VOBA-1610 file (N, C-alpha, C; in pm, whole numbers, padded with zeros to 5 digits, always signed):
BEGIN
Met-00079-01894+01180Met-00170-01911+01066Met-00089-01904+00937Thr-00109-01996+00849Thr-00040-01994+00721Thr-00112-01899+00627Ile-00039-01799+00576Ile-00102-01696+00497Ile-00113-01735+00350Ile-00021-01819+00302Ile-00033-01865+00165Ile-00017-02016+00165Lys-00103-02087+00096Lys-00105-02232+00106Lys-00164-02292-00020Lys-00146-02424-00033Lys-00206-02497-00141Lys-00337-02557-00093Val-00440-02531-00166Val-00572-02583-00131Val-00611-02683-00238Phe-00647-02798-00195Phe-00680-02903-00290Phe-00828-02931-00290Gly-00881-02945-00412Gly-01020-02982-00428Gly-01025-03102-00520Ala-01136-03162-00535Ala-01145-03279-00623Ala-01280-03285-00688Thr-01283-03332-00811Thr-01410-03359-00878Thr-01415-03509-00904Ser-01527-03563-00895Ser-01541-03708-00911Ser-01646-03740-01015Val-01619-03848-01088Val-01720-03904-01178Val-01790-04013-01098Phe-01914-03985-01059Phe-01986-04077-00972Phe-02036-04198-01050Lys-02057-04303-00976Lys-02109-04427-01036Lys-02245-04404-01098Ser-02262-04451-01218Ser-02393-04449-01281Ser-02422-04589-01332Leu-02545-04617-01349Leu-02586-04752-01393Leu-02625-04749-01540Ala-02577-04842-01616Ala-02613-04858-01757Ala-02617-05007-01785Leu-02739-05055-01814Leu-02759-05197-01842Leu-02706-05285-01731Gly-02714-05236-01604Gly-02675-05316-01489Gly-02527-05317-01460Ala-02445-05241-01543Ala-02300-05243-01520Ala-02259-05114-01448Ala-02177-05123-01348Ala-02132-05008-01270Ala-02002-04954-01328Leu-01999-04820-01343Leu-01875-04756-01390Leu-01790-04720-01267Ser-01662-04728-01280Ser-01572-04693-01169Ser-01566-04541-01155Ser-01540-04497-01034Ser-01532-04352-01009Ser-01393-04301-01042Leu-01390-04171-01075Leu-01263-04109-01112Leu-01252-03976-01039Ser-01136-03953-00975Ser-01114-03827-00903Ser-01003-03749-00971Leu-01027-03623-00990Leu-00928-03534-01050Leu-00886-03429-00947Ala-00761-03429-00911Ala-00711-03334-00811Ala-00680-03200-00880Val-00733-03097-00826Val-00712-02963-00881Val-00653-02875-00772Ser-00545-02809-00800Ser-00481-02725-00698Ser-00490-02578-00734Ala-00493-02494-00632Ala-00494-02349-00652Ala-00416-02284-00539Gln-00344-02178-00571Gln-00269-02105-00469Gln-00360-01998-00408Thr-00371-02000-00277Thr-00458-01906-00207Thr-00375-01798-00140Ile-00413-01672-00164Ile-00343-01558-00107Ile-00440-01480-00019Asn-00402-01455+00104Asn-00486-01381+00197Asn-00476-01231+00171Leu-00590-01163+00172Leu-00599-01017+00158Leu-00675-00962+00277Ser-00609-00883+00360Ser-00671-00827+00480Ser-00694-00677+00465Tyr-00796-00626+00536Tyr-00827-00483+00527Tyr-00926-00445+00637Asn-00950-00314+00648Asn-01044-00259+00746Asn-01186-00258+00691Gly-01281-00249+00779Gly-01419-00222+00738Gly-01503-00344+00709Ala-01633-00320+00709Ala-01730-00427+00691Ala-01729-00482+00549Pro-01767-00609+00533Pro-01776-00670+00400Pro-01906-00631+00330Asp-01923-00500+00310Asp-02043-00445+00247Asp-01999-00352+00136Ala-02012-00395+00012Ala-01963-00318-00102Ala-02036-00184-00118Asn-02158-00174-00068Asn-02233-00049-00081Asn-02187+00056+00020Lys-02133+00011+00132Lys-02093+00103+00237Lys-01941+00116+00251Asn-01868+00018+00203Asn-01723+00015+00221Asn-01655+00000+00086Ala-01601+00110+00033Ala-01537+00107-00099Ala-01413+00019-00100Val-01348+00002+00014Val-01231-00085+00022Val-01274-00230+00000His-01388-00267+00056His-01437-00404+00032His-01477-00422-00114Leu-01534-00320-00175Leu-01569-00328-00317Leu-01444-00356-00399Phe-01337-00285-00370Phe-01210-00308-00439Phe-01163-00452-00418Ala-01164-00498-00293Ala-01117-00633-00262Ala-01200-00739-00333Gln-01330-00717-00335Gln-01422-00812-00399Gln-01396-00820-00549Asn-01380-00705-00612Asn-01351-00702-00756Asn-01214-00762-00786Leu-01117-00734-00701Leu-00984-00788-00720Leu-00985-00941-00712Lys-01057-00993-00616Lys-01070-01139-00600Lys-01125-01203-00729Thr-01231-01145-00783Thr-01294-01198-00904Thr-01199-01191-01024Leu-01134-01076-01040Leu-01047-01055-01155Leu-00924-01147-01151Val-00867-01164-01033Val-00749-01251-01020Val-00785-01394-01058Ser-00898-01440-01010Ser-00942-01576-01041Ser-00965-01593-01192Glu-01030-01493-01252Glu-01059-01500-01395Glu-00931-01498-01479Lys-00840-01408-01445Lys-00720-01389-01526Lys-00619-01503-01512Thr-00629-01580-01403Thr-00536-01693-01385Thr-00606-01827-01401Gln-00731-01823-01449Gln-00809-01946-01465Gln-00814-02027-01336Gly-00823-01955-01226Gly-00835-02021-01097Gly-00705-02066-01034Glu-00593-02039-01098Glu-00464-02080-01041Glu-00430-01999-00916Leu-00475-01873-00913Leu-00460-01789-00794Leu-00598-01754-00742Glu-00614-01765-00612Glu-00740-01731-00547Glu-00712-01642-00427Leu-00787-01532-00414Leu-00774-01446-00297Leu-00875-01486-00192Lys-00832-01489-00067Lys-00922-01511+00045Lys-00930-01379+00122Leu-01051-01325+00134Leu-01070-01193+00192Leu-01089-01199+00343Tyr-01021-01107+00412Tyr-01033-01094+00557Tyr-01068-00949+00591Pro-01197-00911+00583Pro-01239-00774+00617Pro-01241-00754+00769Asn-01285-00635+00810Asn-01305-00606+00952Asn-01182-00631+01038Ser-01063-00614+00980Ser-00938-00634+01054Ser-00934-00770+01124Met-00986-00872+01058Met-00991-01006+01117Met-00852-01062+01148Leu-00750-01018+01073Leu-00615-01068+01095Leu-00533-00977+01185Gly-00599-00879+01246Gly-00529-00793+01341Gly-00548-00645+01310Asn-00496-00560+01398Asn-00506-00417+01377Asn-00406-00371+01270Glu-00402-00242+01246Glu-00317-00189+01139Glu-00171-00232+01155Glu-00119-00217+01274Glu+00022-00250+01298Glu+00048-00400+01280Gln-00041-00482+01332Gln-00024-00627+01321Gln-00033-00673+01175Arg-00126-00616+01100Arg-00142-00657+00961Arg-00025-00612+00874Met+00033-00497+00905Met+00151-00454+00833Met+00269-00545+00864Glu+00283-00585+00987Glu+00391-00679+01023Glu+00375-00810+00947Gln+00251-00856+00935Gln+00224-00981+00863Gln+00262-00969+00716Val+00215-00863+00651Val+00235-00853+00506Val+00382-00833+00470Leu+00460-00778+00562Leu+00601-00757+00534Leu+00684-00882+00563Asn+00625-00977+00635Asn+00701-01097+00673Asn+00644-01228+00620Ile+00518-01227+00576Ile+00454-01348+00528Ile+00392-01321+00392Pro+00408-01410+00294Pro+00349-01388+00161Pro+00199-01363+00167Ser+00157-01239+00142Ser+00017-01200+00155Ser-00003-01060+00098Leu-00127-01011+00106Leu-00162-00876+00065Leu-00237-00808+00179Asn-00224-00676+00188Asn-00292-00601+00293Asn-00326-00462+00242Ile-00448-00414+00272Ile-00486-00277+00240Ile-00475-00196+00369Ala-00378-00105+00372Ala-00347-00031+00494Ala-00391+00114+00483Ser-00430+00171+00594Ser-00460+00314+00600Ser-00332+00388+00636Phe-00343+00519+00655Phe-00228+00597+00701Phe-00178+00543+00834Gly-00268+00488+00915Gly-00230+00433+01044Gly-00138+00313+01032Gly-00146+00242+00920Gly-00060+00127+00899Gly+00071+00165+00833Ile+00066+00259+00739Ile+00185+00297+00663Ile+00274+00394+00740Ser+00215+00495+00804Ser+00294+00606+00859Ser+00397+00568+00966Pro+00372+00467+01053Pro+00478+00433+01149Pro+00606+00383+01082Leu+00593+00325+00964Leu+00708+00273+00890Leu+00759+00374+00789Phe+00668+00459+00740Phe+00703+00553+00635Phe+00623+00682+00654Pro+00666+00767+00749Pro+00588+00889+00780Pro+00577+00986+00664Glu+00664+00973+00565Glu+00658+01061+00447Glu+00526+01047+00372Ile+00448+00943+00404Ile+00317+00923+00340Ile+00223+01039+00371Phe+00246+01107+00484Phe+00159+01218+00523Phe+00169+01335+00425Val+00277+01342+00348Val+00290+01450+00249Val+00179+01439+00144Ser+00135+01316+00117Ser+00028+01298+00017Ser-00106+01349+00068Ala-00113+01383+00197Ala-00238+01433+00256Ala-00232+01582+00287Ile-00141+01654+00221Ile-00139+01800+00239Ile-00278+01855+00207Pro-00338+01931+00297Pro-00476+01977+00273Pro-00489+02072+00155Phe-00603+02063+00087Phe-00640+02150-00024Phe-00541+02141-00141Met-00482+02023-00158Met-00385+02003-00266Met-00452+01960-00397Phe-00573+01901-00385Phe-00642+01850-00504Phe-00777+01920-00521Ser-00802+01971-00639Ser-00929+02038-00665Ser-01039+01940-00704Asp-00998+01821-00753Asp-01098+01723-00794Asp-01034+01584-00802Phe-01114+01484-00841Phe-01065+01347-00851Phe-00951+01335-00951Asp-00965+01398-01067Asp-00865+01384-01171Asp-00727+01430-01125Lys-00722+01541-01051Lys-00595+01592-01001Lys-00531+01494-00903Ala-00612+01437-00816Ala-00560+01342-00718Ala-00508+01216-00786Arg-00583+01167-00884Arg-00542+01045-00952Arg-00416+01066-01035Glu-00404+01181-01099Glu-00284+01211-01175Glu-00162+01219-01084Phe-00181+01272-00965Phe-00074+01284-00866Phe-00016+01146-00831Phe-00105+01050-00808Phe-00060+00916-00770Phe-00019+00831-00890Asp-00081+00853-01004Asp-00052+00771-01121Asp+00073+00815-01196Lys+00103+00945-01194Lys+00211+00996-01279Lys+00314+01081-01205Gly+00285+01123-01083Gly+00371+01218-01013Gly+00505+01161-00968Glu+00605+01248-00963Glu+00739+01208-00920Glu+00743+01177-00771Tyr+00661+01247-00693Tyr+00656+01218-00549Tyr+00619+01073-00525Trp+00511+01026-00590Trp+00465+00890-00562Trp+00562+00786-00616Lys+00628+00814-00727Lys+00730+00722-00777Lys+00842+00707-00675Ala+00881+00818-00614Ala+00987+00814-00512Ala+00940+00740-00386Val+00812+00758-00352Val+00755+00688-00236Val+00761+00537-00258Glu+00716+00492-00373Glu+00716+00348-00402Glu+00857+00290-00392Lys+00953+00362-00446Lys+01092+00315-00445Lys+01149+00311-00303Asp+01130+00419-00228Asp+01186+00426-00093Asp+01114+00336+00006Phe+00983+00319-00014Phe+00908+00229+00074Phe+00961+00087+00059Tyr+00989+00045-00063Tyr+01044-00089-00086Tyr+01183-00101-00025Ala+01267+00001-00045Ala+01403-00003+00007Ala+01404-00008+00160Arg+01308+00059+00221Arg+01305+00066+00367Arg+01236-00053+00432Thr+01133-00107+00367Thr+01051-00210+00431Thr+01055-00345+00360Gly+01087-00346+00231Gly+01080-00471+00155Gly+00941-00500+00101Gly+00847-00410+00128Gly+00710-00426+00079Gly+00686-00343-00045His+00583-00379-00121His+00550-00310-00244His+00417-00236-00230Leu+00414-00108-00265Leu+00290-00032-00271Leu+00231-00053-00410Leu+00127-00136-00418Leu+00073-00180-00546Leu-00041-00092-00598Ala-00109-00021-00509Ala-00222+00063-00553Ala-00261+00161-00445Val-00313+00275-00489Val-00376+00373-00399Val-00526+00354-00417Val-00592+00305-00314Val-00732+00264-00323Val-00824+00374-00271Glu-00912+00425-00357Glu-01009+00526-00311Glu-01107+00465-00214Glu-01132+00539-00104Glu-01225+00486-00005Glu-01344+00577+00021Gly-01356+00686-00054Gly-01473+00769-00027Gly-01475+00904-00094Gly-01367+00940-00162Gly-01368+01069-00231Gly-01290+01176-00158Leu-01332+01301-00173Leu-01264+01415-00112Leu-01337+01457+00016Leu-01258+01491+00118Leu-01315+01522+00249Leu-01385+01657+00251Ala-01491+01664+00333Ala-01568+01786+00351Ala-01577+01819+00501Phe-01600+01946+00533Phe-01622+01988+00671Phe-01771+01977+00704Thr-01803+01934+00826Thr-01940+01943+00876Thr-01936+02005+01015Asn-02046+02069+01054Asn-02059+02118+01191Asn-02207+02145+01219Asn-02240+02172+01343Asn-02380+02193+01378Asn-02406+02334+01434Lys-02313+02429+01404Lys-02327+02564+01457Lys-02364+02668+01351Lys-02292+02664+01238Lys-02313+02769+01136Lys-02250+02726+01005Pro-02292+02788+00893Pro-02229+02758+00765Pro-02082+02801+00767Ile-01996+02721+00711Ile-01854+02755+00702Ile-01822+02786+00556Lys-01789+02913+00531Lys-01760+02958+00396Lys-01617+03009+00381Ser-01550+03032+00496Ser-01412+03081+00494Ser-01343+03038+00623Pro-01211+03047+00630Pro-01140+03008+00753Pro-01188+03083+00878Lys-01228+03209+00863Lys-01271+03285+00980Lys-01397+03229+01045Asp-01474+03150+00971Asp-01596+03092+01026Asp-01567+02981+01127Phe-01440+02936+01133Phe-01402+02832+01229Phe-01378+02887+01369Asp-01365+03017+01380Asp-01325+03078+01507Asp-01412+03032+01624Gly-01347+02975+01724Gly-01417+02934+01845Gly-01482+02797+01842Leu-01483+02730+01726Leu-01547+02599+01716Leu-01450+02487+01759Arg-01509+02376+01799Arg-01431+02257+01837Arg-01459+02146+01736Phe-01353+02088+01684Phe-01367+01985+01582Phe-01303+01853+01624Arg-01367+01746+01584Arg-01308+01614+01603Arg-01187+01601+01511Ala-01074+01560+01568Ala-00952+01540+01489Ala-00915+01392+01490Met-00872+01343+01374Met-00830+01204+01364Met-00687+01185+01411Asp-00602+01288+01390Asp-00462+01279+01431Asp-00407+01420+01453Lys-00278+01427+01486Lys-00215+01556+01517Lys-00214+01652+01399Ser-00207+01597+01278Ser-00205+01684+01161Ser-00337+01760+01147Gln-00448+01694+01182Gln-00578+01761+01175Gln-00592+01865+01285Val-00533+01837+01400Val-00534+01937+01508Val-00464+02064+01460Ala-00349+02047+01393Ala-00274+02162+01341Ala-00357+02240+01240Leu-00429+02168+01154Leu-00512+02234+01053Leu-00623+02317+01119Tyr-00693+02259+01215Tyr-00801+02332+01283Tyr-00747+02453+01358Asn-00632+02436+01422Asn-00573+02548+01496Asn-00541+02664+01403Ser-00499+02634+01281Ser-00466+02740+01186Ser-00589+02822+01149Phe-00707+02763+01161Phe-00832+02832+01128Phe-00894+02903+01250Gly-00831+02885+01366Gly-00886+02946+01486Gly-00979+02856+01563Ala-00988+02730+01523Ala-01069+02631+01595Ala-00977+02542+01677Ser-01036+02456+01759Ser-00957+02360+01836Ser-00986+02220+01784Gly-00887+02132+01793Gly-00903+01994+01750Gly-00905+01900+01869Thr-01003+01813+01874Thr-01019+01717+01984Thr-01011+01575+01929Pro-00909+01497+01964Pro-00899+01358+01916Pro-01016+01273+01967Ile-01091+01215+01875Ile-01203+01127+01909Ile-01199+01007+01815Pro-01198+00883+01867Pro-01200+00765+01780Pro-01327+00765+01695Trp-01317+00705+01576Trp-01431+00701+01485Trp-01554+00640+01551Thr-01535+00538+01632Thr-01647+00470+01696Thr-01722+00561+01793Asp-01658+00670+01836Asp-01720+00761+01932Asp-01762+00894+01871Val-01741+00909+01740Val-01766+01038+01676Val-01913+01079+01687Tyr-02003+00988+01654Tyr-02146+01022+01655Tyr-02188+01075+01793Met-02154+01000+01898Met-02195+01041+02033Met-02122+01168+02076Gly-01995+01182+02036Gly-01921+01302+02071Gly-01983+01427+02010Leu-02031+01415+01886Leu-02098+01528+01821Leu-02236+01552+01883Lys-02303+01446+01916Lys-02436+01459+01975Lys-02431+01525+02113Met-02328+01489+02190Met-02315+01540+02327Met-02242+01674+02333Gly-02194+01724+02219Gly-02127+01853+02218Gly-01982+01850+02256Val-01920+01731+02260Val-01777+01723+02286Val-01702+01794+02172Ala-01758+01784+02052Ala-01706+01856+01936Ala-01824+01914+01858Asp-01799+02025+01789Asp-01903+02087+01708Asp-01906+02033+01565Gly-01792+01981+01518Gly-01785+01936+01381Gly-01675+01834+01357Gln-01659+01796+01231Gln-01561+01697+01192Gln-01539+01708+01041Met-01446+01627+00987Met-01431+01625+00841Met-01418+01481+00792Asn-01491+01453+00684Asn-01493+01321+00622Asn-01558+01334+00484Pro-01537+01238+00396Pro-01609+01238+00269Pro-01756+01204+00291Pro-01845+01238+00198Pro-01988+01210+00215Pro-02019+01065+00251Met-01943+00970+00196Met-01968+00830+00224Met-01964+00801+00374Tyr-01862+00856+00443Tyr-01848+00830+00586Tyr-01950+00908+00668Ile-01992+01023+00618Ile-02096+01099+00688Ile-02225+01018+00690Ile-02252+00949+00578Ile-02370+00862+00571Ile-02349+00736+00653Leu-02231+00675+00638Leu-02200+00551+00709Leu-02215+00569+00860Gly-02172+00684+00910Gly-02180+00709+01055Gly-02307+00778+01098Ser-02402+00799+01006Ser-02527+00870+01035Ser-02501+01008+01097Leu-02392+01070+01057Leu-02354+01198+01117Leu-02450+01310+01078Tyr-02527+01291+00972Tyr-02626+01392+00932Tyr-02733+01410+01040Glu-02744+01316+01130Glu-02841+01328+01241Glu-02794+01427+01346Val-02662+01451+01353Val-02607+01539+01457Val-02525+01654+01397Gln-02529+01671+01264Gln-02459+01779+01196Gln-02554+01845+01097Lys-02555+01978+01097Lys-02649+02050+01013Lys-02585+02107+00886Tyr-02457+02147+00895Tyr-02393+02219+00785Tyr-02279+02136+00723Leu-02276+02136+00589Leu-02175+02061+00514Leu-02107+02155+00415Thr-01974+02163+00422Thr-01896+02247+00332Thr-01806+02159+00246Leu-01829+02159+00115Leu-01754+02075+00022Leu-01623+02143-00015Ala-01525+02134+00076Ala-01401+02210+00063Ala-01286+02132+00000Asn-01311+02006-00041Asn-01204+01925-00104Asn-01077+01926-00019Ile-01092+01894+00108Ile-00982+01909+00203Ile-00867+01814+00171Gln-00898+01687+00168Gln-00798+01583+00141Gln-00863+01471+00060Tyr-00779+01392-00004Tyr-00822+01276-00083Tyr-00827+01157+00011Ser-00940+01090+00014Ser-00959+00978+00106Ser-00911+00849+00041Asp-00804+00791+00094Asp-00746+00672+00029Asp-00679+00578+00129Gln-00658+00455+00082Gln-00578+00357+00153Gln-00481+00295+00053Phe-00396+00202+00099Phe-00284+00158+00017Phe-00272+00006+00017Leu-00272-00052-00104Leu-00255-00197-00118Leu-00106-00230-00111Val-00071-00312-00012Val+00069-00350+00010Val+00086-00498-00024Gly+00191-00528-00102Gly+00219-00666-00141Gly+00351-00713-00083Asn+00355-00838-00041Asn+00475-00899+00014Asn+00573-00933-00099Asp+00700-00903-00079Asp+00802-00925-00182Asp+00818-01073-00216Glu+00820-01158-00112Glu+00835-01302-00136Glu+00718-01357-00217Leu+00600-01307-00189Leu+00482-01350-00265Leu+00499-01319-00413Leu+00533-01194-00445Leu+00545-01153-00584Leu+00656-01231-00656Asn+00766-01257-00585Asn+00876-01330-00646Asn+00845-01479-00665Ser+00748-01529-00589Ser+00713-01671-00600Ser+00621-01700-00718Leu+00561-01595-00772Leu+00467-01614-00884Leu+00542-01628-01016Ser+00483-01701-01106Ser+00538-01708-01242Ser+00520-01572-01308Ala+00590-01550-01417Ala+00579-01423-01488Ala+00436-01393-01529Ser+00365-01496-01577Ser+00227-01476-01621Ser+00134-01451-01502Glu+00158-01520-01391Glu+00074-01499-01272Glu+00094-01359-01216Lys+00218-01314-01210Lys+00246-01180-01157Lys+00184-01074-01247Ala+00197-01092-01377Ala+00137-00997-01471Ala-00015-00993-01456Ala-00074-01110-01438Ala-00220-01117-01421Ala-00263-01048-01292Leu-00188-01069-01184Leu-00221-01007-01056Leu-00214-00855-01067Leu-00106-00803-01123Leu-00089-00658-01134Leu-00193-00596-01228Glu-00226-00668-01333Glu-00331-00622-01425Glu-00466-00617-01354Ala-00492-00718-01272Ala-00617-00723-01195Ala-00624-00609-01095Val-00511-00577-01032Val-00506-00466-00936Val-00544-00336-01005Lys-00487-00311-01122Lys-00518-00187-01195Lys-00665-00182-01234Glu-00718-00291-01286Glu-00858-00292-01329Glu-00953-00275-01211Ala-00924-00343-01099Ala-01009-00330-00981Ala-01005-00188-00928Asn-00888-00124-00936Asn-00875+00013-00890Asn-00953+00108-00980Asp-00947+00085-01112Asp-01025+00168-01205Asp-01175+00154-01178Met-01219+00032-01151Met-01360+00007-01121Met-01400+00080-00993Asn-01310+00080-00894Asn-01339+00146-00767Asn-01351+00296-00785Arg-01260+00352-00865Arg-01263+00496-00889Arg-01395+00539-00953Lys-01437+00465-01052Lys-01562+00497-01121Lys-01680+00488-01025Ser-01681+00385-00942Ser-01791+00367-00848Ser-01797+00479-00745Val-01681+00512-00686Val-01677+00617-00583Val-01723+00750-00640Glu-01666+00788-00756Glu-01699+00918-00814Glu-01845+00925-00858Ser-01897+00814-00911Ser-02034+00814-00962Ser-02138+00834-00852Lys-02099+00805-00729Lys-02195+00812-00619Lys-02184+00940-00536Val-02085+01025-00566Val-02065+01146-00486Val-02188+01235-00487Asn-02237+01272-00605Asn-02353+01362-00613Asn-02477+01299-00551Glu-02490+01168-00571Glu-02602+01095-00512Glu-02597+01101-00359Arg-02477+01088-00304Arg-02462+01091-00159Arg-02483+01231-00103Ile-02437+01333-00175Ile-02460+01471-00132Ile-02610+01502-00135Ala-02679+01457-00239Ala-02824+01477-00249Ala-02895+01408-00134Tyr-02846+01290-00098Tyr-02905+01215+00015Tyr-02890+01295+00144Leu-02772+01355+00165Leu-02749+01433+00285Leu-02838+01558+00288Glu-02860+01616+00171Glu-02952+01731+00163Glu-03094+01688+00197Glu-03134+01571+00149Glu-03266+01519+00181Glu-03282+01496+00331Lys-03172+01464+00397Lys-03174+01439+00541Lys-03169+01568+00622Gly-03163+01680+00551Gly-03172+01808+00621Gly-03043+01887+00632Met-02933+01836+00579Met-02808+01911+00587Met-02808+02025+00487Gln-02754+02139+00527Gln-02738+02253+00438Gln-02599+02243+00374Val-02594+02229+00242Val-02469+02206+00170Val-02418+02335+00109Tyr-02290+02365+00135Tyr-02228+02483+00075Tyr-02111+02441-00014Arg-02109+02495-00136Arg-02002+02467-00232Arg-01917+02594-00246Pro-01798+02596-00187Pro-01713+02715-00192Pro-01674+02752-00334Thr-01655+02881-00357Thr-01605+02929-00486Thr-01456+02899-00495Ala-01401+02915-00615Ala-01257+02893-00634Ala-01176+02987-00545Ala-01221+03110-00530Ala-01150+03207-00446Ala-01155+03165-00299Glu-01269+03113-00256Glu-01282+03068-00117Glu-01196+02945-00091Leu-01189+02854-00186Leu-01103+02736-00171Leu-00956+02778-00163Glu-00919+02878-00241Glu-00781+02927-00237Glu-00750+02990-00101Glu-00849+03056-00042Glu-00829+03114+00092Glu-00808+03004+00195Phe-00887+02897+00186Phe-00866+02783+00275Phe-00724+02729+00261Arg-00677+02719+00137Arg-00544+02664+00113Arg-00436+02755+00170Gln-00449+02884+00144Gln-00347+02979+00188Gln-00334+02983+00341Val-00445+02963+00410Val-00444+02967+00557Val-00407+02830+00615Gly-00461+02722+00555Gly-00446+02590+00615Gly-00316+02518+00587Gln-00259+02538+00469Gln-00139+02462+00434Gln-00017+02495+00518Pro+00012+02622+00549Pro+00134+02651+00626Pro+00143+02576+00759Ser+00032+02561+00828Ser+00036+02489+00956Ser+00067+02341+00934Tyr+00018+02286+00823Tyr+00047+02146+00792Tyr+00194+02129+00755Phe+00248+02225+00680Phe+00391+02220+00647Phe+00475+02224+00774Gln+00436+02306+00869Gln+00510+02315+00995Gln+00499+02183+01071Trp+00380+02124+01068Trp+00363+01995+01135Trp+00452+01888+01072Leu+00460+01883+00940Leu+00548+01788+00873Leu+00693+01810+00915Lys+00734+01936+00925Lys+00869+01968+00967Lys+00893+01922+01110Asp+00795+01946+01196Asp+00808+01903+01336Asp+00817+01751+01348Glu+00756+01681+01252Glu+00760+01535+01253Glu+00889+01481+01190Gly+00974+01569+01145Gly+01103+01527+01090Gly+01099+01486+00944Ile+00994+01527+00871Ile+00983+01492+00729Ile+01075+01583+00648Asp+01163+01523+00568Asp+01256+01599+00485Asp+01179+01687+00387Gln+01223+01811+00373Gln+01156+01908+00286Gln+01150+01862+00141Lys+01243+01774+00099Lys+01244+01731-00041Lys+01115+01662-00080Trp+01049+01593+00016Trp+00924+01524-00014Trp+00811+01624-00039Val+00809+01729+00041Val+00708+01834+00023Val+00728+01904-00112Asp+00854+01933-00143Asp+00885+02001-00270Asp+00843+01917-00390Leu+00868+01786-00382Leu+00830+01696-00491Leu+00679+01697-00512Ala+00605+01686-00400Ala+00459+01681-00407Ala+00400+01810-00463Leu+00449+01923-00414Leu+00396+02052-00458Leu+00429+02078-00606Lys+00546+02032-00649Lys+00581+02046-00790Lys+00487+01966-00877Asp+00451+01846-00829Asp+00361+01759-00907Asp+00223+01822-00926Val+00178+01901-00829Val+00045+01961-00841Val+00050+02108-00885Gly+00173+02158-00910Gly+00186+02294-00962Gly+00173+02403-00860Phe+00200+02371-00730Phe+00195+02472-00625Phe+00337+02514-00586Asn+00348+02634-00536Asn+00474+02682-00478Asn+00451+02711-00331Gln+00542+02660-00246Gln+00524+02682-00101Gln+00560+02824-00065
//
């Protein structure tokens, strides 16, 4: 499949009659460069913040280049799974929005950005990625290692919360004996540090796993709790600001180098504006989504600053050990913690 191509359209002046004389037709060839953008999730802007970003980016790119550049969207992993799409974007002129599953096999240091309880709110997370030394180093090393460009950190749902169907969770000790759905090994380590067990369950099986008691709880931002109808099988919600929910826009080097200076500037400007629009949309809906979950019967608990600090003090050391076990150089952890003002 050709990922970047010239698409030709034509407008014609059709024959019209005036005093019995026929006018000749005229065709004007108009060309536009089409760039494929692939990503996960349904093409529903209300349910999938990644699609909202892609949709806005498509519109902005077209507007800013007067139609010279056009994005073609491929949601629902239509161009392949995470690994396949990353291989494509690094080898074929294109764009791809990757999750940790796409980035981490090539750049495991990305997991440092997911240290639990590192961000107290949206502003702290955004400052970390927009201005922090850790992320500047990530962008530089990712390019050196892969040849790809990390163009944006795309919000996909906000800050993660704990849910379960057994009891309110207000401190780490409340996890004792519970079983939680884990997305990866890092989450297993986090749950173990609290005295709970982590059970790997694919997202597609989470609802049934919770319903059947394979796991007592899970963690996700409110958007995904609603998307998966998890409020039907979970009673308690703890807004613990566990991790920042994000994905990463990756750009192909050949693509960026093939653009004129004005086209490249327009594309990068569109990326920033689309990302700002996404941030505003995600944050504006958080309280609305929490209220919706309360209406559905979930009991919502908002930990105090002292309780959040207790979660951090107990949960972070196990994650640091997991990063070490994965072979992540300590310098990346030190950079990240310095950016957020923490000491390990």
